[in-house]
FIVEXZA-897162 format. One record per residue: residue number from 1; residue in three letters; x, z, y of N, C-alpha, C in turn. Coordinates in nm, 2 decimals. Atoms other than C-alpha are relative to their C-alpha. Layout:
REM FIVEXZA-897162
{resi=NUM | resn=Ala | n_u=X | n_w=Z | n_v=Y | ca_u=X | ca_w=Z | ca_v=Y | c_u=X | c_w=Z | c_v=Y}
...
REM end
This chain:
REM FIVEXZA-897162
{resi=1 | resn=Met | n_u=-0.08 | n_w=0.05 | n_v=-0.11 | ca_u=9.95 | ca_w=10.38 | ca_v=7.72 | c_u=0.03 | c_w=0.11 | c_v=0.11}
{resi=2 | resn=Tyr | n_u=-0.02 | n_w=-0.11 | n_v=-0.10 | ca_u=9.96 | ca_w=10.72 | ca_v=7.90 | c_u=0.11 | c_w=0.08 | c_v=-0.04}
{resi=3 | resn=Ser | n_u=-0.12 | n_w=-0.08 | n_v=0.04 | ca_u=10.29 | ca_w=10.90 | ca_v=7.91 | c_u=0.08 | c_w=0.02 | c_v=0.13}
{resi=4 | resn=Asn | n_u=-0.10 | n_w=-0.02 | n_v=-0.11 | ca_u=10.55 | ca_w=11.04 | ca_v=8.15 | c_u=0.13 | c_w=-0.07 | c_v=-0.03}
{resi=5 | resn=Asp | n_u=-0.12 | n_w=0.06 | n_v=0.04 | ca_u=10.81 | ca_w=10.85 | ca_v=7.96 | c_u=0.00 | c_w=-0.15 | c_v=0.04}
{resi=6 | resn=Arg | n_u=0.00 | n_w=0.13 | n_v=-0.05 | ca_u=10.90 | ca_w=10.53 | ca_v=8.14 | c_u=0.01 | c_w=-0.11 | c_v=-0.10}
{resi=7 | resn=Arg | n_u=-0.02 | n_w=0.10 | n_v=0.11 | ca_u=11.01 | ca_w=10.35 | ca_v=7.83 | c_u=-0.13 | c_w=-0.02 | c_v=-0.08}
{resi=8 | resn=Gln | n_u=0.13 | n_w=0.01 | n_v=0.07 | ca_u=10.69 | ca_w=10.43 | ca_v=7.65 | c_u=-0.11 | c_w=-0.07 | c_v=0.07}
{resi=9 | resn=Met | n_u=0.10 | n_w=0.07 | n_v=-0.08 | ca_u=10.48 | ca_w=10.31 | ca_v=7.94 | c_u=0.03 | c_w=-0.15 | c_v=0.01}
{resi=10 | resn=Arg | n_u=-0.04 | n_w=0.14 | n_v=-0.01 | ca_u=10.67 | ca_w=9.98 | ca_v=7.96 | c_u=-0.01 | c_w=-0.08 | c_v=-0.13}
{resi=11 | resn=Gln | n_u=-0.01 | n_w=0.07 | n_v=0.13 | ca_u=10.69 | ca_w=9.90 | ca_v=7.59 | c_u=-0.12 | c_w=-0.09 | c_v=-0.03}
{resi=12 | resn=Pro | n_u=0.12 | n_w=0.09 | n_v=0.03 | ca_u=10.33 | ca_w=9.77 | ca_v=7.55 | c_u=0.01 | c_w=-0.13 | c_v=0.07}
{resi=13 | resn=Phe | n_u=-0.02 | n_w=0.12 | n_v=-0.08 | ca_u=10.41 | ca_w=9.51 | ca_v=7.82 | c_u=0.10 | c_w=-0.09 | c_v=-0.07}
{resi=14 | resn=Leu | n_u=-0.10 | n_w=0.08 | n_v=0.07 | ca_u=10.72 | ca_w=9.40 | ca_v=7.63 | c_u=-0.05 | c_w=-0.05 | c_v=-0.13}
{resi=15 | resn=Asp | n_u=0.06 | n_w=0.04 | n_v=0.13 | ca_u=10.54 | ca_w=9.39 | ca_v=7.30 | c_u=-0.10 | c_w=-0.11 | c_v=0.02}
{resi=16 | resn=Ala | n_u=0.10 | n_w=0.10 | n_v=-0.03 | ca_u=10.25 | ca_w=9.19 | ca_v=7.44 | c_u=0.07 | c_w=-0.13 | c_v=0.03}
{resi=17 | resn=Trp | n_u=-0.07 | n_w=0.12 | n_v=-0.04 | ca_u=10.49 | ca_w=8.94 | ca_v=7.60 | c_u=0.07 | c_w=-0.07 | c_v=-0.12}
{resi=18 | resn=Arg | n_u=-0.06 | n_w=0.06 | n_v=0.12 | ca_u=10.69 | ca_w=8.90 | ca_v=7.28 | c_u=-0.10 | c_w=-0.07 | c_v=-0.09}
{resi=19 | resn=Lys | n_u=0.10 | n_w=0.06 | n_v=0.08 | ca_u=10.38 | ca_w=8.84 | ca_v=7.08 | c_u=-0.06 | c_w=-0.12 | c_v=0.06}
{resi=20 | resn=Thr | n_u=0.05 | n_w=0.12 | n_v=-0.07 | ca_u=10.25 | ca_w=8.59 | ca_v=7.34 | c_u=0.10 | c_w=-0.11 | c_v=-0.03}
{resi=21 | resn=Arg | n_u=-0.10 | n_w=0.10 | n_v=0.02 | ca_u=10.58 | ca_w=8.40 | ca_v=7.32 | c_u=0.01 | c_w=-0.05 | c_v=-0.14}
{resi=22 | resn=Asp | n_u=-0.01 | n_w=0.03 | n_v=0.14 | ca_u=10.59 | ca_w=8.41 | ca_v=6.94 | c_u=-0.13 | c_w=-0.04 | c_v=-0.06}
{resi=23 | resn=Arg | n_u=0.13 | n_w=0.03 | n_v=0.05 | ca_u=10.22 | ca_w=8.33 | ca_v=6.91 | c_u=-0.04 | c_w=0.08 | c_v=-0.12}
{resi=24 | resn=Leu | n_u=0.04 | n_w=-0.09 | n_v=0.11 | ca_u=10.16 | ca_w=8.64 | ca_v=6.70 | c_u=-0.14 | c_w=0.06 | c_v=0.03}
{resi=25 | resn=Pro | n_u=0.12 | n_w=-0.07 | n_v=-0.03 | ca_u=9.83 | ca_w=8.82 | ca_v=6.66 | c_u=0.02 | c_w=0.12 | c_v=0.09}
{resi=26 | resn=Met | n_u=-0.01 | n_w=-0.11 | n_v=-0.09 | ca_u=9.75 | ca_w=9.08 | ca_v=6.92 | c_u=-0.12 | c_w=0.08 | c_v=0.00}
{resi=27 | resn=Thr | n_u=0.11 | n_w=-0.09 | n_v=-0.02 | ca_u=9.53 | ca_w=9.38 | ca_v=6.97 | c_u=-0.08 | c_w=-0.03 | c_v=0.13}
{resi=28 | resn=Gly | n_u=0.08 | n_w=0.03 | n_v=-0.13 | ca_u=9.26 | ca_w=9.38 | ca_v=7.24 | c_u=0.08 | c_w=0.03 | c_v=0.12}
{resi=29 | resn=Ile | n_u=-0.08 | n_w=-0.04 | n_v=-0.12 | ca_u=9.48 | ca_w=9.57 | ca_v=7.49 | c_u=0.12 | c_w=-0.10 | c_v=0.02}
{resi=30 | resn=Glu | n_u=-0.11 | n_w=0.09 | n_v=-0.01 | ca_u=9.77 | ca_w=9.34 | ca_v=7.41 | c_u=-0.05 | c_w=-0.14 | c_v=0.06}
{resi=31 | resn=Leu | n_u=0.06 | n_w=0.12 | n_v=-0.06 | ca_u=9.55 | ca_w=9.04 | ca_v=7.49 | c_u=-0.02 | c_w=0.01 | c_v=0.15}
{resi=32 | resn=Lys | n_u=0.02 | n_w=-0.02 | n_v=-0.15 | ca_u=9.46 | ca_w=9.19 | ca_v=7.83 | c_u=0.13 | c_w=0.01 | c_v=0.07}
{resi=33 | resn=Ile | n_u=-0.13 | n_w=-0.01 | n_v=-0.06 | ca_u=9.82 | ca_w=9.27 | ca_v=7.90 | c_u=0.06 | c_w=-0.14 | c_v=0.01}
{resi=34 | resn=Ser | n_u=-0.05 | n_w=0.13 | n_v=0.00 | ca_u=9.92 | ca_w=8.92 | ca_v=7.80 | c_u=-0.06 | c_w=-0.09 | c_v=0.11}
{resi=35 | resn=Glu | n_u=0.06 | n_w=0.08 | n_v=-0.10 | ca_u=9.67 | ca_w=8.76 | ca_v=8.03 | c_u=0.06 | c_w=0.03 | c_v=0.14}
{resi=36 | resn=Val | n_u=-0.06 | n_w=-0.04 | n_v=-0.13 | ca_u=9.81 | ca_w=8.96 | ca_v=8.33 | c_u=0.14 | c_w=-0.06 | c_v=0.01}
{resi=37 | resn=Ile | n_u=-0.14 | n_w=0.04 | n_v=0.00 | ca_u=10.17 | ca_w=8.87 | ca_v=8.23 | c_u=0.00 | c_w=-0.15 | c_v=0.02}
{resi=38 | resn=Val | n_u=0.00 | n_w=0.14 | n_v=-0.02 | ca_u=10.09 | ca_w=8.50 | ca_v=8.20 | c_u=-0.03 | c_w=-0.04 | c_v=0.14}
{resi=39 | resn=Gln | n_u=0.04 | n_w=0.03 | n_v=-0.14 | ca_u=9.94 | ca_w=8.51 | ca_v=8.55 | c_u=0.11 | c_w=0.04 | c_v=0.10}
{resi=40 | resn=His | n_u=-0.11 | n_w=-0.04 | n_v=-0.08 | ca_u=10.27 | ca_w=8.65 | ca_v=8.68 | c_u=0.13 | c_w=-0.06 | c_v=-0.06}
{resi=41 | resn=Pro | n_u=-0.13 | n_w=0.06 | n_v=0.05 | ca_u=10.55 | ca_w=8.40 | ca_v=8.59 | c_u=0.12 | c_w=0.06 | c_v=0.06}
{resi=42 | resn=Glu | n_u=-0.12 | n_w=-0.05 | n_v=-0.06 | ca_u=10.78 | ca_w=8.57 | ca_v=8.83 | c_u=0.06 | c_w=0.12 | c_v=-0.08}
{resi=43 | resn=Tyr | n_u=-0.05 | n_w=-0.12 | n_v=0.08 | ca_u=10.81 | ca_w=8.86 | ca_v=8.57 | c_u=0.05 | c_w=-0.05 | c_v=-0.14}
{resi=44 | resn=His | n_u=-0.03 | n_w=0.05 | n_v=0.14 | ca_u=10.87 | ca_w=8.64 | ca_v=8.26 | c_u=0.15 | c_w=0.02 | c_v=-0.03}
{resi=45 | resn=Asp | n_u=-0.14 | n_w=-0.01 | n_v=0.03 | ca_u=11.25 | ca_w=8.64 | ca_v=8.29 | c_u=0.03 | c_w=0.15 | c_v=-0.03}
{resi=46 | resn=Leu | n_u=-0.02 | n_w=-0.14 | n_v=0.01 | ca_u=11.25 | ca_w=9.02 | ca_v=8.33 | c_u=-0.05 | c_w=0.05 | c_v=-0.14}
{resi=47 | resn=Leu | n_u=0.06 | n_w=-0.04 | n_v=0.13 | ca_u=11.03 | ca_w=9.06 | ca_v=8.02 | c_u=0.07 | c_w=-0.06 | c_v=-0.12}
{resi=48 | resn=Asp | n_u=-0.09 | n_w=0.06 | n_v=0.11 | ca_u=11.26 | ca_w=8.83 | ca_v=7.82 | c_u=0.12 | c_w=0.08 | c_v=-0.02}
{resi=49 | resn=His | n_u=-0.12 | n_w=-0.09 | n_v=0.02 | ca_u=11.53 | ca_w=9.10 | ca_v=7.86 | c_u=-0.05 | c_w=0.15 | c_v=-0.01}
{resi=50 | resn=Pro | n_u=0.06 | n_w=-0.14 | n_v=0.02 | ca_u=11.37 | ca_w=9.42 | ca_v=7.72 | c_u=0.09 | c_w=0.11 | c_v=0.04}
{resi=51 | resn=Asp | n_u=-0.08 | n_w=-0.11 | n_v=-0.03 | ca_u=11.67 | ca_w=9.64 | ca_v=7.75 | c_u=0.02 | c_w=0.02 | c_v=0.15}
{resi=52 | resn=Gln | n_u=0.00 | n_w=-0.01 | n_v=-0.14 | ca_u=11.70 | ca_w=9.57 | ca_v=8.12 | c_u=-0.13 | c_w=0.05 | c_v=0.06}
{resi=53 | resn=Ala | n_u=0.13 | n_w=-0.04 | n_v=-0.05 | ca_u=11.33 | ca_w=9.60 | ca_v=8.18 | c_u=-0.03 | c_w=0.14 | c_v=-0.03}
{resi=54 | resn=Leu | n_u=0.03 | n_w=-0.14 | n_v=0.03 | ca_u=11.31 | ca_w=9.94 | ca_v=8.01 | c_u=0.08 | c_w=0.09 | c_v=0.09}
{resi=55 | resn=Glu | n_u=-0.08 | n_w=-0.10 | n_v=-0.07 | ca_u=11.59 | ca_w=10.09 | ca_v=8.22 | c_u=0.00 | c_w=-0.02 | c_v=0.15}
{resi=56 | resn=Arg | n_u=-0.01 | n_w=0.03 | n_v=-0.15 | ca_u=11.56 | ca_w=9.93 | ca_v=8.57 | c_u=-0.09 | c_w=0.08 | c_v=0.08}
{resi=57 | resn=Asp | n_u=0.08 | n_w=-0.06 | n_v=-0.10 | ca_u=11.44 | ca_w=10.11 | ca_v=8.87 | c_u=-0.03 | c_w=-0.10 | c_v=0.11}
{resi=58 | resn=Trp | n_u=0.04 | n_w=0.08 | n_v=-0.11 | ca_u=11.25 | ca_w=9.94 | ca_v=9.15 | c_u=-0.02 | c_w=0.10 | c_v=0.12}
{resi=59 | resn=Leu | n_u=0.00 | n_w=-0.10 | n_v=-0.10 | ca_u=11.29 | ca_w=10.13 | ca_v=9.48 | c_u=-0.09 | c_w=-0.06 | c_v=0.12}
{resi=60 | resn=Pro | n_u=0.09 | n_w=0.05 | n_v=-0.11 | ca_u=10.99 | ca_w=10.09 | ca_v=9.73 | c_u=0.07 | c_w=0.01 | c_v=0.13}
{resi=61 | resn=Glu | n_u=-0.06 | n_w=-0.01 | n_v=-0.13 | ca_u=11.21 | ca_w=10.21 | ca_v=10.01 | c_u=0.09 | c_w=-0.12 | c_v=0.03}
{resi=62 | resn=Gln | n_u=-0.07 | n_w=0.12 | n_v=-0.01 | ca_u=11.41 | ca_w=9.89 | ca_v=9.95 | c_u=-0.09 | c_w=-0.12 | c_v=-0.01}
{resi=63 | resn=Gly | n_u=0.09 | n_w=0.11 | n_v=0.00 | ca_u=11.10 | ca_w=9.68 | ca_v=9.95 | c_u=-0.02 | c_w=-0.06 | c_v=-0.14}
{resi=64 | resn=Glu | n_u=0.01 | n_w=0.05 | n_v=0.14 | ca_u=11.10 | ca_w=9.64 | ca_v=9.57 | c_u=-0.14 | c_w=0.04 | c_v=-0.05}
{resi=65 | resn=Val | n_u=0.12 | n_w=-0.03 | n_v=0.07 | ca_u=10.78 | ca_w=9.62 | ca_v=9.37 | c_u=0.03 | c_w=0.02 | c_v=-0.15}
{resi=66 | resn=Asn | n_u=-0.02 | n_w=-0.02 | n_v=0.14 | ca_u=10.78 | ca_w=9.77 | ca_v=9.02 | c_u=-0.10 | c_w=-0.09 | c_v=-0.07}
{resi=67 | resn=Pro | n_u=0.09 | n_w=0.09 | n_v=0.07 | ca_u=10.64 | ca_w=9.49 | ca_v=8.80 | c_u=-0.09 | c_w=0.06 | c_v=-0.10}
{resi=68 | resn=Phe | n_u=0.08 | n_w=-0.07 | n_v=0.10 | ca_u=10.51 | ca_w=9.73 | ca_v=8.54 | c_u=-0.12 | c_w=0.07 | c_v=0.07}
{resi=69 | resn=Leu | n_u=0.10 | n_w=-0.06 | n_v=-0.08 | ca_u=10.32 | ca_w=9.92 | ca_v=8.81 | c_u=-0.10 | c_w=-0.10 | c_v=0.05}
{resi=70 | resn=His | n_u=0.08 | n_w=0.11 | n_v=-0.05 | ca_u=10.19 | ca_w=9.60 | ca_v=8.96 | c_u=-0.10 | c_w=-0.05 | c_v=-0.11}
{resi=71 | resn=Met | n_u=0.09 | n_w=0.05 | n_v=0.11 | ca_u=10.06 | ca_w=9.47 | ca_v=8.62 | c_u=-0.09 | c_w=0.11 | c_v=-0.05}
{resi=72 | resn=Gly | n_u=0.09 | n_w=-0.11 | n_v=0.04 | ca_u=9.92 | ca_w=9.81 | ca_v=8.54 | c_u=-0.12 | c_w=0.01 | c_v=0.09}
{resi=73 | resn=Phe | n_u=0.11 | n_w=0.00 | n_v=-0.10 | ca_u=9.72 | ca_w=9.80 | ca_v=8.86 | c_u=-0.10 | c_w=-0.11 | c_v=-0.03}
{resi=74 | resn=His | n_u=0.10 | n_w=0.10 | n_v=0.04 | ca_u=9.57 | ca_w=9.47 | ca_v=8.75 | c_u=-0.08 | c_w=0.04 | c_v=-0.11}
{resi=75 | resn=Leu | n_u=0.08 | n_w=-0.05 | n_v=0.12 | ca_u=9.47 | ca_w=9.62 | ca_v=8.42 | c_u=-0.10 | c_w=0.11 | c_v=0.04}
{resi=76 | resn=Ser | n_u=0.09 | n_w=-0.11 | n_v=-0.05 | ca_u=9.32 | ca_w=9.93 | ca_v=8.60 | c_u=-0.12 | c_w=-0.06 | c_v=0.07}
{resi=77 | resn=Ile | n_u=0.11 | n_w=0.06 | n_v=-0.08 | ca_u=9.12 | ca_w=9.72 | ca_v=8.84 | c_u=-0.09 | c_w=-0.08 | c_v=-0.09}
{resi=78 | resn=Arg | n_u=0.09 | n_w=0.08 | n_v=0.10 | ca_u=8.99 | ca_w=9.49 | ca_v=8.56 | c_u=-0.08 | c_w=0.10 | c_v=-0.08}
{resi=79 | resn=Glu | n_u=0.07 | n_w=-0.10 | n_v=0.08 | ca_u=8.89 | ca_w=9.80 | ca_v=8.36 | c_u=-0.11 | c_w=0.06 | c_v=0.09}
{resi=80 | resn=Met | n_u=0.10 | n_w=-0.06 | n_v=-0.09 | ca_u=8.71 | ca_w=9.96 | ca_v=8.66 | c_u=-0.11 | c_w=-0.10 | c_v=0.03}
{resi=81 | resn=Val | n_u=0.10 | n_w=0.10 | n_v=-0.03 | ca_u=8.53 | ca_w=9.63 | ca_v=8.74 | c_u=-0.08 | c_w=-0.02 | c_v=-0.13}
{resi=82 | resn=Gly | n_u=0.07 | n_w=0.03 | n_v=0.13 | ca_u=8.44 | ca_w=9.58 | ca_v=8.37 | c_u=-0.10 | c_w=0.11 | c_v=-0.03}
{resi=83 | resn=Ile | n_u=0.09 | n_w=-0.11 | n_v=0.03 | ca_u=8.27 | ca_w=9.92 | ca_v=8.35 | c_u=-0.08 | c_w=0.04 | c_v=0.13}
{resi=84 | resn=Asp | n_u=0.06 | n_w=-0.03 | n_v=-0.13 | ca_u=8.16 | ca_w=9.92 | ca_v=8.72 | c_u=0.02 | c_w=0.15 | c_v=0.04}
{resi=85 | resn=Gln | n_u=-0.03 | n_w=-0.14 | n_v=-0.04 | ca_u=8.33 | ca_w=10.26 | ca_v=8.79 | c_u=0.12 | c_w=0.00 | c_v=0.09}
{resi=86 | resn=Pro | n_u=0.11 | n_w=-0.06 | n_v=-0.06 | ca_u=8.33 | ca_w=10.38 | ca_v=9.05 | c_u=-0.12 | c_w=-0.10 | c_v=0.02}
{resi=87 | resn=Gly | n_u=0.12 | n_w=0.08 | n_v=-0.01 | ca_u=7.97 | ca_w=10.25 | ca_v=9.07 | c_u=0.00 | c_w=-0.08 | c_v=0.13}
{resi=88 | resn=Gly | n_u=0.00 | n_w=0.09 | n_v=-0.12 | ca_u=7.96 | ca_w=9.95 | ca_v=9.31 | c_u=0.13 | c_w=-0.08 | c_v=0.01}
{resi=89 | resn=Ile | n_u=-0.12 | n_w=0.07 | n_v=-0.01 | ca_u=8.31 | ca_w=9.83 | ca_v=9.25 | c_u=-0.01 | c_w=-0.15 | c_v=-0.04}
{resi=90 | resn=Arg | n_u=0.01 | n_w=0.14 | n_v=0.05 | ca_u=8.20 | ca_w=9.52 | ca_v=9.05 | c_u=-0.06 | c_w=-0.09 | c_v=0.11}
{resi=91 | resn=Pro | n_u=0.04 | n_w=0.10 | n_v=-0.10 | ca_u=7.99 | ca_w=9.36 | ca_v=9.33 | c_u=0.10 | c_w=-0.02 | c_v=0.11}
{resi=92 | resn=Leu | n_u=-0.11 | n_w=0.02 | n_v=-0.10 | ca_u=8.27 | ca_w=9.43 | ca_v=9.58 | c_u=0.10 | c_w=-0.09 | c_v=-0.05}
{resi=93 | resn=Tyr | n_u=-0.09 | n_w=0.09 | n_v=0.06 | ca_u=8.51 | ca_w=9.26 | ca_v=9.35 | c_u=-0.05 | c_w=-0.14 | c_v=0.00}
{resi=94 | resn=Glu | n_u=0.06 | n_w=0.13 | n_v=0.00 | ca_u=8.28 | ca_w=8.97 | ca_v=9.31 | c_u=0.00 | c_w=-0.07 | c_v=0.14}
{resi=95 | resn=Arg | n_u=0.00 | n_w=0.05 | n_v=-0.13 | ca_u=8.25 | ca_w=8.93 | ca_v=9.68 | c_u=0.14 | c_w=-0.03 | c_v=0.05}
{resi=96 | resn=Leu | n_u=-0.14 | n_w=0.03 | n_v=-0.03 | ca_u=8.63 | ca_w=8.95 | ca_v=9.72 | c_u=0.05 | c_w=-0.13 | c_v=-0.07}
{resi=97 | resn=Cys | n_u=-0.04 | n_w=0.12 | n_v=0.07 | ca_u=8.67 | ca_w=8.68 | ca_v=9.45 | c_u=-0.05 | c_w=-0.12 | c_v=0.07}
{resi=98 | resn=Leu | n_u=0.06 | n_w=0.12 | n_v=-0.08 | ca_u=8.44 | ca_w=8.45 | ca_v=9.65 | c_u=0.08 | c_w=-0.01 | c_v=0.13}
{resi=99 | resn=Gln | n_u=-0.07 | n_w=0.00 | n_v=-0.13 | ca_u=8.62 | ca_w=8.55 | ca_v=9.98 | c_u=0.14 | c_w=-0.06 | c_v=-0.02}
{resi=100 | resn=Tyr | n_u=-0.14 | n_w=0.05 | n_v=0.02 | ca_u=8.97 | ca_w=8.48 | ca_v=9.84 | c_u=0.01 | c_w=-0.12 | c_v=-0.08}
{resi=101 | resn=Gly | n_u=0.00 | n_w=0.12 | n_v=0.08 | ca_u=8.87 | ca_w=8.20 | ca_v=9.61 | c_u=0.07 | c_w=0.01 | c_v=-0.13}
{resi=102 | resn=Asp | n_u=-0.08 | n_w=-0.02 | n_v=0.12 | ca_u=9.06 | ca_w=8.36 | ca_v=9.32 | c_u=0.00 | c_w=0.14 | c_v=-0.04}
{resi=103 | resn=Pro | n_u=0.00 | n_w=-0.14 | n_v=0.05 | ca_u=9.02 | ca_w=8.67 | ca_v=9.11 | c_u=0.13 | c_w=0.07 | c_v=0.01}
{resi=104 | resn=Leu | n_u=-0.13 | n_w=-0.06 | n_v=-0.01 | ca_u=9.39 | ca_w=8.74 | ca_v=9.10 | c_u=0.03 | c_w=0.04 | c_v=0.15}
{resi=105 | resn=Ala | n_u=-0.02 | n_w=-0.03 | n_v=-0.14 | ca_u=9.41 | ca_w=8.73 | ca_v=9.48 | c_u=-0.09 | c_w=0.12 | c_v=0.04}
{resi=106 | resn=Ala | n_u=0.09 | n_w=-0.12 | n_v=-0.03 | ca_u=9.11 | ca_w=8.97 | ca_v=9.50 | c_u=0.06 | c_w=0.12 | c_v=-0.05}
{resi=107 | resn=Glu | n_u=-0.07 | n_w=-0.12 | n_v=0.06 | ca_u=9.29 | ca_w=9.21 | ca_v=9.27 | c_u=0.12 | c_w=0.04 | c_v=0.08}
{resi=108 | resn=His | n_u=-0.11 | n_w=-0.04 | n_v=-0.08 | ca_u=9.60 | ca_w=9.19 | ca_v=9.48 | c_u=-0.04 | c_w=0.07 | c_v=0.13}
{resi=109 | resn=Ala | n_u=0.05 | n_w=-0.07 | n_v=-0.12 | ca_u=9.40 | ca_w=9.28 | ca_v=9.79 | c_u=-0.04 | c_w=0.14 | c_v=-0.03}
{resi=110 | resn=Met | n_u=0.06 | n_w=-0.13 | n_v=0.03 | ca_u=9.24 | ca_w=9.57 | ca_v=9.61 | c_u=0.11 | c_w=0.10 | c_v=-0.04}
{resi=111 | resn=Met | n_u=-0.11 | n_w=-0.08 | n_v=0.04 | ca_u=9.58 | ca_w=9.71 | ca_v=9.50 | c_u=0.04 | c_w=0.11 | c_v=0.10}
{resi=112 | resn=Asp | n_u=-0.04 | n_w=-0.10 | n_v=-0.10 | ca_u=9.66 | ca_w=9.88 | ca_v=9.83 | c_u=-0.10 | c_w=0.11 | c_v=0.00}
{resi=113 | resn=Cys | n_u=0.10 | n_w=-0.11 | n_v=0.00 | ca_u=9.33 | ca_w=10.07 | ca_v=9.81 | c_u=0.02 | c_w=0.09 | c_v=-0.12}
{resi=114 | resn=Leu | n_u=-0.02 | n_w=-0.07 | n_v=0.12 | ca_u=9.40 | ca_w=10.17 | ca_v=9.45 | c_u=0.13 | c_w=0.09 | c_v=0.01}
{resi=115 | resn=Ser | n_u=-0.13 | n_w=-0.07 | n_v=-0.01 | ca_u=9.76 | ca_w=10.28 | ca_v=9.53 | c_u=-0.02 | c_w=0.12 | c_v=0.10}
{resi=116 | resn=Glu | n_u=0.03 | n_w=-0.11 | n_v=-0.10 | ca_u=9.63 | ca_w=10.49 | ca_v=9.83 | c_u=-0.08 | c_w=0.11 | c_v=-0.07}
{resi=117 | resn=Ala | n_u=0.08 | n_w=-0.09 | n_v=0.07 | ca_u=9.37 | ca_w=10.65 | ca_v=9.61 | c_u=0.08 | c_w=0.09 | c_v=-0.10}
{resi=118 | resn=Ile | n_u=-0.08 | n_w=-0.07 | n_v=0.10 | ca_u=9.62 | ca_w=10.74 | ca_v=9.35 | c_u=0.10 | c_w=0.10 | c_v=0.07}
{resi=119 | resn=Trp | n_u=-0.09 | n_w=-0.08 | n_v=-0.08 | ca_u=9.87 | ca_w=10.87 | ca_v=9.61 | c_u=-0.06 | c_w=0.12 | c_v=0.05}
{resi=120 | resn=Arg | n_u=0.08 | n_w=-0.11 | n_v=-0.05 | ca_u=9.61 | ca_w=11.09 | ca_v=9.77 | c_u=-0.03 | c_w=0.10 | c_v=-0.11}
{resi=121 | resn=Ala | n_u=0.04 | n_w=-0.09 | n_v=0.11 | ca_u=9.50 | ca_w=11.23 | ca_v=9.44 | c_u=0.13 | c_w=0.08 | c_v=-0.05}
{resi=122 | resn=Gln | n_u=-0.12 | n_w=-0.07 | n_v=0.04 | ca_u=9.86 | ca_w=11.31 | ca_v=9.34 | c_u=0.04 | c_w=0.10 | c_v=0.11}
{resi=123 | resn=Arg | n_u=-0.04 | n_w=-0.09 | n_v=-0.11 | ca_u=9.94 | ca_w=11.46 | ca_v=9.69 | c_u=-0.09 | c_w=0.13 | c_v=0.00}
{resi=124 | resn=Asp | n_u=0.10 | n_w=-0.11 | n_v=-0.01 | ca_u=9.62 | ca_w=11.68 | ca_v=9.68 | c_u=-0.02 | c_w=0.07 | c_v=-0.13}
{resi=125 | resn=Asn | n_u=0.02 | n_w=-0.05 | n_v=0.13 | ca_u=9.64 | ca_w=11.75 | ca_v=9.31 | c_u=-0.15 | c_w=0.01 | c_v=-0.04}
{resi=126 | resn=Leu | n_u=0.14 | n_w=0.02 | n_v=0.03 | ca_u=9.28 | ca_w=11.62 | ca_v=9.26 | c_u=-0.02 | c_w=-0.13 | c_v=-0.07}
{resi=127 | resn=Pro | n_u=0.03 | n_w=0.13 | n_v=0.06 | ca_u=9.11 | ca_w=11.35 | ca_v=9.07 | c_u=-0.01 | c_w=-0.11 | c_v=0.11}
{resi=128 | resn=Pro | n_u=0.02 | n_w=0.10 | n_v=-0.10 | ca_u=9.11 | ca_w=11.01 | ca_v=9.25 | c_u=-0.15 | c_w=0.00 | c_v=0.06}
{resi=129 | resn=Asp | n_u=0.12 | n_w=0.00 | n_v=-0.07 | ca_u=8.83 | ca_w=10.99 | ca_v=9.51 | c_u=-0.06 | c_w=-0.14 | c_v=-0.01}
{resi=130 | resn=Gly | n_u=0.07 | n_w=0.13 | n_v=0.02 | ca_u=8.60 | ca_w=10.70 | ca_v=9.39 | c_u=-0.07 | c_w=-0.05 | c_v=0.13}
{resi=131 | resn=Ala | n_u=0.07 | n_w=0.04 | n_v=-0.12 | ca_u=8.40 | ca_w=10.70 | ca_v=9.71 | c_u=0.10 | c_w=-0.05 | c_v=0.11}
{resi=132 | resn=Ala | n_u=-0.10 | n_w=0.04 | n_v=-0.10 | ca_u=8.72 | ca_w=10.67 | ca_v=9.93 | c_u=0.05 | c_w=-0.14 | c_v=-0.05}
{resi=133 | resn=Leu | n_u=-0.05 | n_w=0.12 | n_v=0.05 | ca_u=8.84 | ca_w=10.39 | ca_v=9.70 | c_u=-0.10 | c_w=-0.11 | c_v=0.04}
{resi=134 | resn=Leu | n_u=0.10 | n_w=0.10 | n_v=-0.04 | ca_u=8.51 | ca_w=10.20 | ca_v=9.75 | c_u=-0.01 | c_w=-0.03 | c_v=0.15}
{resi=135 | resn=Thr | n_u=0.00 | n_w=0.02 | n_v=-0.14 | ca_u=8.52 | ca_w=10.25 | ca_v=10.12 | c_u=0.12 | c_w=-0.08 | c_v=0.05}
{resi=136 | resn=Cys | n_u=-0.12 | n_w=0.08 | n_v=-0.03 | ca_u=8.87 | ca_w=10.11 | ca_v=10.14 | c_u=-0.02 | c_w=-0.15 | c_v=-0.04}
{resi=137 | resn=Ile | n_u=0.02 | n_w=0.13 | n_v=0.05 | ca_u=8.77 | ca_w=9.81 | ca_v=9.93 | c_u=-0.11 | c_w=-0.07 | c_v=0.08}
{resi=138 | resn=Gln | n_u=0.10 | n_w=0.05 | n_v=-0.08 | ca_u=8.46 | ca_w=9.76 | ca_v=10.14 | c_u=0.06 | c_w=-0.06 | c_v=0.13}
{resi=139 | resn=Gly | n_u=-0.07 | n_w=0.04 | n_v=-0.12 | ca_u=8.69 | ca_w=9.73 | ca_v=10.44 | c_u=0.07 | c_w=-0.14 | c_v=-0.02}
{resi=140 | resn=Leu | n_u=-0.06 | n_w=0.13 | n_v=0.03 | ca_u=8.85 | ca_w=9.42 | ca_v=10.27 | c_u=-0.10 | c_w=-0.11 | c_v=0.01}
{resi=141 | resn=Val | n_u=0.10 | n_w=0.10 | n_v=0.01 | ca_u=8.52 | ca_w=9.24 | ca_v=10.25 | c_u=-0.03 | c_w=-0.05 | c_v=0.14}
{resi=142 | resn=Arg | n_u=0.03 | n_w=0.06 | n_v=-0.13 | ca_u=8.47 | ca_w=9.00 | ca_v=10.54 | c_u=-0.14 | c_w=0.03 | c_v=0.04}
{resi=143 | resn=Gly | n_u=0.13 | n_w=-0.03 | n_v=-0.06 | ca_u=8.19 | ca_w=9.09 | ca_v=10.77 | c_u=-0.03 | c_w=0.15 | c_v=-0.01}
{resi=144 | resn=Lys | n_u=0.02 | n_w=-0.15 | n_v=0.00 | ca_u=8.23 | ca_w=9.47 | ca_v=10.71 | c_u=0.08 | c_w=0.06 | c_v=0.11}
REM end
């Protein structure tokens, strides 16, 4: 799933959605992608039109959110929580799930922290700073 080619990055989402709709067998990663897609019905129409989905641009300066980036962030957060990396992210996530009453809402809250960590890493040409990511997420937890 790692590439600089936008079409290659988006294709696994389209494949997982097609297999979900057609009730076809899926790989482990396709099941994870499918779960995220099912939780985002606002993207279903887009994913039903693969040619448009592969070519479209979403411009942040116009307030648009790239659905593939958004869903990719969900997958990234779930993977980080699953392996507890950076160390301590899992209990923070669990606290946010209780605080928001919904794992999806907790992930949405964490996305700003993740996007900032990625932006800083790209800007500084360094690996993402796990400690800074945890500090940001800690700031989301009530009582901190």
